[in-house]
N, C-alpha and C positions, 0 to 999 in steps of 0.2 A: 504493498501499501505505500503510496505517495506521502508523506508528511503534508501538511495543510499549508504550511508556507511556502513546501516547493511546489505545492499545483498552484497556489497563486500567483509565483513570480513565472513556472512555465503556461498561464494563462494571458498574464503580463506583454512577455515575450510571445507569442503564439497570436496575440489578436488585440495588440493595443490601440491599435485605429478602432474598434469594434467597442472596447470598453471605452475609450475617447468620445465616443458617438452616442454610446448609450447614456455616460455621464450628462452631458450635451444637452440631449435632446429631452432628458429628464428635467435641469433644468431651466435650459428655453425652449418652452413647446410650443411655440409657433415662430412662422419663419415665411422669408420669404426672398427671391433671388435675384441677384444682379448682373446679365451678362455685359462684360465689357469688352469692345470692340477696338483693335488697330488699325488707324485708316491708312499708315504707313508702311511700303513695305522694306520698312527695318525695323530690329528690334529695337525696343526701347523699356528704362530701367528707371524704377525711383518715383510712380504714376501717381500723383495725387490722383483719389477719388472724393469727390462731395457728391451725398445723396442729401436732398433739401427735405425738410421737412412737407414740403408741398408734393413732391412725390413719393414720398412714404407713403402719404395720407390718402394717397391715389389707391395704394395698393391692401394697404396694413393700417384702418383708423387705432385701431387700440395699442399699435408701435409704442411700447414703454422705453424712455431714453435712462433710464435707471439699470435696465438690466438686457443689456444685448449684448451678441459677440459676433465678430464675422466670421467665417471659416474660409479657406481658401482651401479647395483640395486635400480637406480632411481634419486642415489644420487651421489651430483659431492663430489669426494676425492682430498684430495692434492697433486699437482704435481707437475714438473719443467723439463726443456729443457737443460740437461748439453751438452756444444759447446767448452768445453775447456778441459774437461778428456776421452780425448781419449780411456783409458780403458771403460769408462760404457756412452757413448757418447747416445744421444737422448732421448726420453719421458721415464721420472724414479717417478715410484711412490711405494708407498706403502699396500701392502693388510692389514688388520686388521686379519684375520684368513682365513685358509681351512680347513675342517673338511677330517674326513679320507677319503682317496682316491676321494675327493670330486674336479670339476672342477666348473670355474666358471667363466660367459662372463662379460668380461668390454668391453662397449664402448668407442673409441674418438672421440670423436665432436670438428669440426673445420673448420675454417673461412678460404677462400682459400688466402684473400687478404688485410686482418684487421689485423687489432693491437690492443687486446684484453689482457691485464694485469689481471692477479689473484691474488690476494694476501691471502696467508696462513698462520694459525699460526707454527712460526718457531719455530724447532724442533729440528734441526742441525744448527753447527756452524763450520768453521773455519778461524783461523785467526792468525796473522801476525803483530806483534807489535816492534818497536825500535826506538832509541830515536834518538833526531833531533836536531837541534840547541844549541847545545853543542860541545866538543873537546877531542880527543882522547889526551890522558898521558897514554905514555906507551902503556901498557894492560885496562888500564881504558877508560870509556868514561865520562865525568867530566859536568855536568849539561844538561840541555834538558830537551824534553816534551815528551813522548809517541804520536808516531802519526802508525795509520792501514795502513800497506802498502799489496799490492797484492804481490810483487817481491820483492827480496834481493840476492847481490852476498854479500854472507857472507865476512867481512874485512880482510885482514889478521891481524888485532892487537886483533881482538874478541875472545876470551877464557873464560871457567869456569868462572863464577863472575868479569865478564866486566860492567856489570850493561849496557849493551846497548840494551838489548833482551828482553821488560817485560816476566817473568817469563820463560826466560832462552831458549827459540824457541820459534815453533807455537805449536798453541791447534785448539784441534778438539774434539767438544761432538755430543752427543745427548741429548733426554730427560732421560737417565737413567745413563749417565758416559761422563769423560771429563779426556784427554788426554792432555800429551804434551810429546814433545822431545827435549833434551838439543841439540840447535844446535850451538854445538862448539866441540873439539875436543871429547867432547865424548859420542857423537852421541847419549842417550840413551832414550827410553822411560817412561812415569811414568805417572800414575793414580790419578786424581784426582776423588773423591768420593763425589756425589752430592745428597743432602737430598732433592732438590727443582724437578721442571720436567723441567724447563725453562732455556736456555740458562743463564752465568753463567762467562765463559770465559771473557768477555768485561770487567770487572768488576774486573778480580785476578791480581796483581801485582802491581795494580799503585801506593802503596805507599810503599813497599819494598820487598825483596825480602824469608822474614821471616814470616809475615804475615801469608799467606795460609797454613806454613807447621801446621798453628792450628788451630784450631775448627774456622769456621765463617759460620753466618743462610745459607750460600747455599751450606756450605760443607767444604772440603778443600784436601792437598795431603796429599794422605793414603801408600804411598810406600819409601821404602828406595831403594834408587839403590842402592848409593856406587858406587861400582869399577865393579858391576856386569852387567849382560847385560838387567836390568831394567825387562822390561815386550814385550815382544817381539821384543826387538834391532836387528836391522843387527849386523852379527859376524863373523867371522872365526875364526876356530880353526888353531891353529899355537903351534907346541909343547908340545900341551896338555893341553891346555888353551884357552880360550874365547877371542880373541882380539873384540875391537869395532871400528867401523869408526874412529879412531885416525888420520892416518898420510894421510895427501889428496892433491892434488897440489892446490882443490879450491871447495867451494861449493855453490851451487844457490838453495834458493826456491820461489817457486810461489803457491799462493793459486788458486787451480784450479776450483773450484765450493763451493759458500759458500750459500747453498741454505735452504730451510722449511725442507726437505725432505731426503735432501742428499748433502754429504762437502766431497771434498776431497783437500788434500796435493801434491803436486811435487816435489821432489827434485833429484836435479842431483849430484854426488859426482864423482867429477874426478879424478883423480891418487887415487885411495887408494892403498896403499902401505900394501901387504899380503906377509911378509917374501920379497926375490927378484924381485919379481912381481906388475905391477902398472896392476890397474882395473878399469877404471870406473862403476858407479852405479844408475842407475835410481830407485826412487823408488815413489812408491802410493800408501800414506795411505788414509782411506776412511772409512764414517761412515754414516749408515742412521736411521732415526727415527724410534724409541721404540725398540731397536735394545742398546750392549753392544759391539760387534763384531766391531771390525777396521779390515780391511781387508788390507792384504799387498802386492802388485804387486809388484817384483823384474823383472828387467832385467842386465845381469851382462855380460862383456868383458871379454873378453881373459880366457877363459874354467876354470870357479873356479872350486875347489871341495873340497873347506873345507870351503863354508858356513855355519853358524848355527844360528839360535837363542834360546832363554831360558827364563829361568823364575829367578831371585835373590833367592838366596837358603836363608833359613830362620829356625832356630833352633825351632820356634814358629809350624813352618806348616807341615803338613802332605805331601808327596806327592804320584800321584796317575801319574800314565802313562798308553798308552795302542798304541802298533803298529798300529790300525786299519785295515781295509782290508776290500773285497769286503762288499760293500754298508755304509762302515765307515771311518770317517777319524781318523787319530788318534789322539794322544794330549800329552803332558807334563801340568799336573796342581797340583798347591799348594791350601791348604784352612789351618785356622788357626789363633790365635791372631796375624798375623801377619803386620796390620794395625800400624800408625802413631798414632794413635787414641785408641793403645792397644785393639783393639776389630777386628772382623771376618773379615777376607776379603781373596777372592779366588781370585787366577790368573791361567790362561789358555790358552797357546796356540796350537792350531788344525795347522794338515798337511796334506796334501795328501801323503799319503803312497807311491805313485807313485815318490816325492820328496822326502822320507826320507832314509837316511844314517843312521839313529841308534843315540839313548840316549847317553850320554855322562855327567861327572860332574867334575868342575871344583873347584877351591878352594871359586869361587861366585855365581854360578849360575849353573840349571841343564840345562842341554844344547839336543837341538836336532840336532841332523846335518842336510846338506837338498844339495841336488844334482838339479842344476839347469837341466833342458829342455829345450836346443835349447836357452841357454843363459836366460831363464826366471824361478822363479819360485812363488809359492804363498805361504801365509800362511794368518792366522786368529789369533787373541788376543782379551782376555777379562779379566776386572776385575769386581768383584761384590762383593760390601761392603755392609754389616749387616743394614748399616743406610741408605740406598739406599731407595727409595717409591717405595713398594710392592715387595721389593728386598728378594735377599737368603738369608735364617735367620741360615740354617742351612747346618750340613757336605754334611748329605742325601739329603738335596732340590739340593747342588751342584753340587752334581756327580749326580743326574738325571737328572738339565740341561745341564750339561758338555756333554752327553753320549748323551741326546736328541739332542744339537746339530752338535754332531758328524754323526749323521745319517743324520740329514738336511743337510749337507754340503755335505752328499754323494751323497744325492737322492735330487737334486733344484729341481723346479717346473719348467714343459714344458711349453712353449706357440705356439699356431698355429693362425696365424692371419688371417684371412679375410675381401674381402672386405665386 
């Protein structure tokens, strides 16, 4: 007779999938499926999938976002439910890959009434941390300790180097790269190169604002922004030069998602002055696991026809541009020894050709003009550092990466949701 423990071990060895399926079906008795199709005749990886509440309600009105799992080929994969991000609300997960012209059926299982939280490895992060317990003396915040918050109305005293916000603004990251933007009159985005896949922003800027400009075990700030558009910063063309979101009536910032597979930040700029007109701007930046791409969604009031974004100019970097077209987004990109570590760094902004108004250059930046449609415009940007794990190692690899992403953005996967 086989001892009971050995019998269980044999069963687990011979029928692991069956036992998993039985357990999942018991805990999550209801389900629906999603067919995800790749329209490209090329393999793609780390694909963000978002199933909106409206799409879910069409097939399962009783869906419960507090007790669900996503099953891919018999295996549970990390997922989350976005409640506060209105641009990407609903079930969110990342497919590891889809082959050329491949379709895959994913199963969503749920319990209609229970609360069954799931824990996954954290591969994205968004945070905002400022000092409390100190005091303002003119434009500097003296003493105090940093505290992470979900929301901040930027104090009128706060300017660059006020020592109030940790690493001077909100940060966001994936397992590949990190970013921040200056939440002050500069409002420019910067890149944190990462040598490790785990989240690192929580340890950045705790001691001082200089340490992360030098190599740390996790990586470093790899880009010099100066007076430029940095990487993908919000700007406008005025008298032949790109200006950033500098003159405003007020600014608020909120962490809308800080999840394992997706994170986002919502910033509201009220009364941005461009020339003689003022505009309100809503910016949502987001990132997901497995990607370098930051997605920027903008909503602008008062018919702005001078919006732009771009990349810092560097004499050590080679410039690449594409207008895009049918089946491919456009881009402005640079590659070369332009990092603060004096090694190779690739920078790129991708734009929808239907939102493009042409390339430009000023003293500090390579620029792409943007034309909002019904007050909205979107673009993506990415940094690719040579010391990134499994990263881009040459100019040729970087150009291949840029062209591949440009094609994927123009040809997103399609979803078919079934009962």
